[in-house]
C-alpha positions as CSV (number, residue, x, y, z in Angstrom):
1,X,-25.9,-12.2,-57.2
2,X,-27.5,-11.0,-53.7
3,X,-30.3,-8.7,-53.7
4,X,-28.2,-5.7,-52.7
5,X,-25.6,-6.4,-55.4
6,X,-28.6,-6.2,-57.7
7,X,-29.9,-3.1,-56.3
8,X,-26.5,-1.4,-56.6
9,X,-25.8,-2.5,-60.1
10,X,-29.3,-1.1,-61.0
11,X,-28.6,2.2,-59.6
12,X,-25.1,2.6,-61.3
13,X,-26.8,1.2,-64.5
14,X,-29.0,4.2,-64.3
15,X,-27.5,7.1,-62.5
16,X,-23.6,6.3,-62.7
17,X,-21.1,5.3,-60.5
18,X,-21.4,5.9,-56.9
19,X,-19.2,7.4,-54.2
20,X,-17.1,4.8,-52.0
21,X,-18.9,6.3,-49.1
22,X,-22.3,5.5,-50.9
23,X,-21.3,2.2,-52.1
24,X,-20.3,1.3,-47.8
25,X,-23.1,3.1,-46.6
26,X,-25.4,1.0,-48.5
27,X,-23.2,-2.2,-47.8
28,X,-23.4,-1.8,-43.9
29,X,-26.6,-0.3,-43.3
30,X,-29.1,-1.0,-46.0
31,X,-32.5,-1.4,-43.9
32,X,-33.2,-4.9,-45.4
33,X,-29.7,-6.1,-46.9
34,X,-26.9,-4.3,-45.1
35,X,-24.6,-6.5,-43.2
36,X,-25.4,-4.9,-40.1
37,X,-29.0,-5.3,-40.4
38,X,-29.3,-9.0,-41.2
39,X,-28.0,-10.9,-38.3
40,X,-25.1,-10.9,-35.2
41,X,-21.9,-10.9,-37.1
42,X,-20.0,-11.0,-33.9
43,X,-17.7,-13.8,-31.9
44,X,-15.6,-17.0,-32.6
45,X,-18.3,-18.4,-35.0
46,X,-18.9,-14.9,-36.8
47,X,-16.6,-12.6,-39.1
48,X,-14.6,-11.2,-36.2
49,X,-14.3,-11.0,-32.6
50,X,-14.1,-7.5,-31.0
51,X,-12.2,-7.2,-27.4
52,X,-15.3,-7.6,-25.6
53,X,-15.8,-10.7,-26.7
54,X,-12.1,-11.9,-26.4
55,X,-12.0,-11.4,-22.8
56,X,-14.0,-10.5,-20.0
57,X,-11.4,-8.2,-18.1
58,X,-11.8,-5.7,-21.2
59,X,-15.2,-4.6,-20.5
60,X,-14.5,-4.9,-16.9
61,X,-11.5,-2.2,-17.0
62,X,-13.7,-0.2,-18.9
63,X,-16.3,0.2,-16.0
64,X,-13.4,0.7,-13.6
65,X,-12.6,3.7,-15.7
66,X,-16.0,4.5,-16.0
67,X,-16.7,4.7,-12.1
68,X,-13.1,6.6,-11.6
69,X,-14.3,9.0,-14.5
70,X,-17.7,9.6,-12.9
71,X,-15.6,10.6,-9.5
72,X,-13.3,12.6,-11.2
73,X,-16.3,15.0,-13.2
74,X,-17.7,15.4,-9.8
75,X,-20.2,12.5,-9.2
76,X,-23.0,13.6,-10.4
77,X,-26.5,12.3,-9.2
78,X,-27.4,11.0,-12.8
79,X,-25.0,10.1,-15.5
80,X,-26.0,9.0,-19.1
81,X,-24.2,6.1,-19.9
82,X,-23.7,5.6,-23.6
83,X,-22.1,3.1,-25.6
84,X,-22.2,3.6,-29.5
85,X,-22.2,0.3,-31.6
86,X,-23.0,-2.1,-28.7
87,X,-22.5,-5.0,-30.1
88,X,-24.2,-8.1,-28.7
89,X,-24.2,-5.8,-25.1
90,X,-21.3,-7.6,-23.9
91,X,-18.9,-5.2,-23.1
92,X,-22.1,-3.2,-21.3
93,X,-23.0,-6.0,-19.3
94,X,-19.3,-6.6,-18.1
95,X,-19.2,-3.3,-17.2
96,X,-21.8,-2.9,-15.3
97,X,-20.8,-5.8,-13.6
98,X,-17.6,-4.4,-12.5
99,X,-19.5,-1.0,-11.5
100,X,-21.2,-3.1,-8.6
101,X,-17.6,-2.3,-7.0
102,X,-19.0,1.3,-6.9
103,X,-22.8,1.2,-5.8
104,X,-23.2,4.9,-6.1
105,X,-21.9,4.9,-9.4
106,X,-24.6,1.9,-10.6
107,X,-27.5,3.7,-9.1
108,X,-26.7,7.3,-11.1
109,X,-26.4,5.5,-14.2
110,X,-28.7,5.7,-17.1
111,X,-27.7,3.7,-19.8
112,X,-28.4,4.4,-23.7
113,X,-27.4,2.5,-26.4
114,X,-26.6,4.0,-30.2
115,X,-27.7,0.9,-32.4
116,X,-29.4,1.0,-35.9
117,X,-29.7,-2.7,-36.3
118,X,-33.2,-4.2,-34.9
119,X,-31.7,-7.6,-34.6
120,X,-28.4,-6.6,-32.7
121,X,-31.1,-4.5,-30.4
122,X,-32.7,-8.0,-29.5
123,X,-29.3,-9.5,-28.8
124,X,-28.6,-6.6,-26.3
125,X,-31.6,-6.6,-24.3
126,X,-31.0,-10.4,-24.0
127,X,-27.6,-9.6,-22.6
128,X,-28.5,-7.0,-20.6
129,X,-31.9,-8.4,-19.2
130,X,-32.5,-6.6,-15.7
131,X,-30.9,-3.1,-16.9
132,X,-33.3,-0.8,-18.9
133,X,-31.5,0.6,-21.6
134,X,-32.6,2.9,-23.8
135,X,-32.2,2.8,-27.3
136,X,-31.2,5.3,-30.1
137,X,-30.5,5.4,-33.9
138,X,-28.2,8.1,-33.5
139,X,-26.0,10.6,-30.6
140,X,-28.8,13.4,-31.1
141,X,-32.0,11.8,-29.6
142,X,-30.3,11.1,-26.3
143,X,-31.2,13.4,-23.6
144,X,-28.7,16.1,-22.3
145,X,-26.9,15.8,-18.7
146,X,-23.5,15.1,-17.4
147,X,-22.2,12.1,-19.9
148,X,-19.7,9.2,-20.3
149,X,-19.8,7.6,-23.7
150,X,-17.8,4.7,-24.7
151,X,-17.3,3.6,-28.3
152,X,-15.3,0.8,-29.3
153,X,-14.9,-0.2,-33.0
154,X,-17.5,2.4,-33.7
155,X,-15.5,4.8,-35.8
156,X,-14.2,2.4,-38.0
157,X,-17.2,1.1,-39.3
158,X,-18.5,4.6,-40.4
159,X,-18.7,5.2,-44.3
160,X,-15.5,6.7,-45.4
161,X,-14.6,9.0,-48.1
162,X,-11.6,8.0,-50.7
163,X,-9.7,10.6,-53.1
164,X,-7.2,9.4,-55.8
165,X,-4.2,11.7,-56.6
166,X,-4.1,12.2,-60.8
167,X,-1.9,14.0,-62.7
168,X,-4.3,17.1,-62.4
169,X,-4.9,17.0,-58.5
170,X,-7.5,14.9,-56.5
171,X,-10.8,13.4,-57.5
172,X,-13.2,11.5,-56.0
173,X,-12.8,7.3,-56.0
174,X,-16.0,5.9,-56.8
175,X,-17.5,2.3,-57.5
176,X,-18.9,1.2,-61.4
177,X,-19.3,-1.5,-63.8
178,X,-16.8,-2.7,-66.1
179,X,-17.3,-6.4,-68.0
180,X,-20.7,-6.8,-65.7
181,X,-18.5,-6.1,-62.3
182,X,-18.0,-3.7,-59.6
183,X,-15.1,-2.0,-59.8
184,X,-12.7,0.9,-58.3
185,X,-13.0,3.9,-60.8
186,X,-11.7,7.7,-61.2
187,X,-14.8,9.9,-60.8
188,X,-15.1,13.8,-61.2
189,X,-11.8,16.1,-60.2
190,X,-12.5,17.8,-56.8
191,X,-12.0,21.4,-56.4
192,X,-9.4,22.6,-54.2
193,X,-11.6,24.9,-52.2
194,X,-13.5,21.6,-50.5
195,X,-10.2,19.5,-50.8
196,X,-10.2,17.5,-47.2
197,X,-6.8,16.8,-48.0
198,X,-4.3,18.6,-45.6
199,X,-1.3,20.2,-47.3
200,X,1.6,17.8,-46.9
201,X,-0.5,14.6,-48.3
202,X,-1.8,16.7,-50.9
203,X,1.4,16.7,-52.6
204,X,1.4,13.1,-52.8
205,X,2.0,11.4,-56.0
206,X,-0.5,10.3,-58.8
207,X,-2.2,7.2,-57.8
208,X,-2.2,8.0,-54.0
209,X,-5.5,7.7,-51.8
210,X,-6.4,9.7,-49.1
211,X,-9.4,8.9,-47.2
212,X,-11.5,10.7,-45.0
213,X,-14.8,10.0,-42.6
214,X,-17.5,12.7,-42.6
215,X,-19.6,10.8,-40.6
216,X,-16.9,10.5,-38.1
217,X,-16.5,14.2,-38.3
218,X,-20.4,15.0,-38.0
219,X,-20.1,12.8,-35.1
220,X,-17.2,14.9,-33.5
221,X,-19.7,18.3,-34.1
222,X,-22.8,16.5,-32.2
223,X,-20.6,15.4,-29.4
224,X,-18.9,18.7,-29.0
225,X,-22.2,19.9,-28.6
226,X,-23.1,17.8,-26.1
227,X,-19.6,18.3,-24.0
228,X,-20.1,22.1,-24.2
229,X,-23.0,22.2,-22.3
230,X,-22.2,19.4,-19.4
231,X,-19.6,17.7,-17.8
232,X,-18.9,14.6,-19.6
233,X,-16.2,12.0,-20.9
234,X,-16.3,10.0,-24.3
235,X,-13.7,6.8,-24.7
236,X,-12.9,5.8,-28.4
237,X,-11.1,2.9,-29.0
238,X,-10.0,2.0,-32.3
239,X,-7.4,0.4,-34.8
240,X,-5.9,3.5,-36.8
241,X,-3.2,6.0,-37.0
242,X,-2.4,9.1,-35.0
243,X,-0.9,11.4,-38.0
244,X,-3.2,11.9,-41.3
245,X,-1.7,10.1,-44.0
246,X,-2.4,9.2,-47.3
247,X,-2.8,5.3,-47.7
248,X,-6.0,2.8,-49.0
249,X,-7.1,1.0,-45.4
250,X,-10.7,0.1,-46.8
251,X,-10.9,-3.9,-46.2
252,X,-13.4,-6.3,-46.4
253,X,-13.5,-9.5,-43.5
254,X,-16.0,-12.5,-43.6
255,X,-15.2,-15.7,-41.6
256,X,-12.5,-13.7,-39.9
257,X,-10.5,-13.6,-43.1
258,X,-9.8,-10.7,-45.7
259,X,-12.2,-10.6,-48.8
260,X,-12.8,-8.9,-51.8
261,X,-14.2,-5.4,-50.7
262,X,-16.6,-5.4,-54.0
263,X,-17.9,-9.3,-54.0
264,X,-21.3,-9.6,-52.4
265,X,-21.9,-6.3,-50.8
266,X,-24.0,-6.8,-47.4
267,X,-22.2,-10.5,-47.1
268,X,-18.7,-8.9,-45.2
269,X,-17.7,-6.5,-43.0
270,X,-16.3,-3.0,-44.3
271,X,-13.8,-1.0,-42.1
272,X,-11.1,1.4,-42.4
273,X,-8.3,2.7,-40.3
274,X,-9.5,5.6,-38.0
275,X,-8.1,9.0,-38.7
276,X,-7.5,10.2,-35.2
277,X,-5.6,13.4,-36.0
278,X,-8.7,14.2,-38.1
279,X,-10.8,13.2,-35.9
280,X,-9.3,15.0,-32.7
281,X,-8.8,18.2,-34.5
282,X,-12.7,18.6,-35.5
283,X,-13.0,18.0,-31.4
284,X,-10.8,20.5,-30.4
285,X,-12.2,23.1,-33.0
286,X,-15.3,22.6,-31.2
287,X,-14.5,23.5,-28.2
288,X,-13.7,19.8,-26.5
289,X,-10.5,18.8,-25.3
290,X,-8.7,15.2,-26.1
291,X,-6.2,13.4,-24.4
292,X,-4.5,10.6,-26.5
293,X,-4.1,8.8,-28.7
294,X,-2.3,6.1,-26.8
295,X,-2.0,2.4,-27.5
296,X,-4.7,0.0,-26.2
297,X,-1.7,-1.6,-25.0
298,X,-0.6,1.2,-22.7
299,X,-4.4,2.0,-21.8
300,X,-5.2,-1.3,-20.4
301,X,-1.8,-1.6,-19.1
302,X,-2.4,1.6,-16.6
303,X,-5.7,0.0,-15.8
304,X,-4.0,-3.0,-14.4
305,X,-5.4,-5.5,-16.8
306,X,-1.8,-7.6,-15.7
307,X,-3.1,-7.7,-12.1
308,X,-6.7,-8.0,-12.6
309,X,-6.1,-11.1,-15.1
310,X,-3.6,-12.8,-12.4
311,X,-6.4,-12.4,-9.8
312,X,-9.2,-14.0,-12.4
313,X,-6.7,-16.8,-12.8
314,X,-5.9,-17.9,-9.2
315,X,-7.1,-20.9,-8.4
316,X,-9.2,-21.7,-11.5
317,X,-8.8,-24.0,-13.5
318,X,-6.1,-24.5,-15.8
319,X,-7.9,-24.2,-19.1
320,X,-9.6,-21.1,-18.0
321,X,-6.5,-19.7,-16.6
322,X,-4.8,-20.1,-19.9
323,X,-7.9,-18.7,-22.1
324,X,-7.7,-15.6,-19.7
325,X,-3.9,-15.3,-20.0
326,X,-4.3,-15.7,-24.0
327,X,-7.4,-13.0,-24.3
328,X,-4.9,-10.3,-21.9
329,X,-2.0,-11.0,-24.3
330,X,-4.1,-10.8,-27.6
331,X,-5.5,-7.4,-26.2
332,X,-2.0,-6.3,-25.3
333,X,0.7,-7.4,-27.4
334,X,2.6,-5.6,-29.6
335,X,2.3,-7.9,-32.7
336,X,-1.7,-8.3,-32.2
337,X,-3.8,-5.6,-31.3
338,X,-1.8,-4.0,-28.4
339,X,-0.1,-1.4,-30.7
340,X,-2.7,-1.5,-33.7
341,X,-5.5,-0.2,-31.6
342,X,-5.5,3.3,-30.3
343,X,-7.3,5.1,-27.6
344,X,-8.9,8.7,-27.2
345,X,-10.9,11.0,-24.8
346,X,-12.8,13.7,-25.7
347,X,-14.0,15.8,-22.9
348,X,-15.2,19.4,-21.4
349,X,-13.1,21.7,-21.7
350,X,-12.2,21.8,-18.4
351,X,-12.2,18.4,-17.4
352,X,-9.2,17.0,-15.3
353,X,-6.9,14.5,-16.8
354,X,-8.5,11.2,-16.7
355,X,-7.1,8.0,-15.4
356,X,-5.2,6.2,-18.2
357,X,-4.1,9.5,-19.7
358,X,-1.7,10.5,-17.0
359,X,1.7,10.0,-18.6
360,X,-0.1,12.2,-21.8
361,X,-0.5,15.9,-22.6
362,X,-3.1,17.6,-24.4
363,X,-3.1,16.1,-28.4
364,X,-2.0,19.0,-30.6
365,X,-1.9,17.2,-33.7
């Protein structure tokens, strides 16, 4: 039994079953035993591979997008460039390399990274040698000013809350103990006055599960305060759905394979699909403008991923060219990441329509 599982079992034995939110928060973020606090889970030898690790083109295109966005918001003399959940620092490194094509943008950048793991911070420091990023545990401590924020696969790792439809209404889903094993169980009923389930989904059949992410909604509130005070844009790339819906999307991944969610907490990644509908609604309620979500395929295609890949593969070794083309295919193909992953941008209220979203209209759902 892992030390974290032992800790969770003792807490349940003493205080009763815990919420899915608390279980996920402990499994991922316990200061000593949490998944993201213990080591580097990224890359081909890790538990999962994110887009920046698949192809350098991904980060380069986000660098291009950032430079264009900077110009669209008036090319301020200083731009606070924020990345939330920067992994190994690969995306930021590729982004900054592409930014060299616009020297005035590169000179304006002040880098801030939202990262709670000391282990990951050290990796980011090594990757970003030559730059001077500042690290933060949360968005709240980053100084005010014109902002471009990038969050790739950040929202999906925030702890979710799960509600279960019963014969009497909705109840909290919890993690308890049965036959000396961690198990899911149905807890107390949830009052209609605090029920976060939208009316269509609230009429679901017994046994249905609805997920909400309080941490994502709180993040939206913080971002709204920032965007209400100054020019800026926040780009979110993640897997999820454009309309709120019932369904259990919580999953565990270890060694790039699905694993038992409750087995060995702290030793596997836990994620859930992002509800872009709820997230976007919260942003708009706070005064921000949102565009999207659009598919990752559509967004990267609008930024010129095929053209950039062709440029990079011209005149290089066949195996290197094949790797680059395979990376682009993985990022954009409908049966891979191209359709499952969505892209949404939030901006200050009077921001112009940004590149990559020209064919969309302001989100209304």
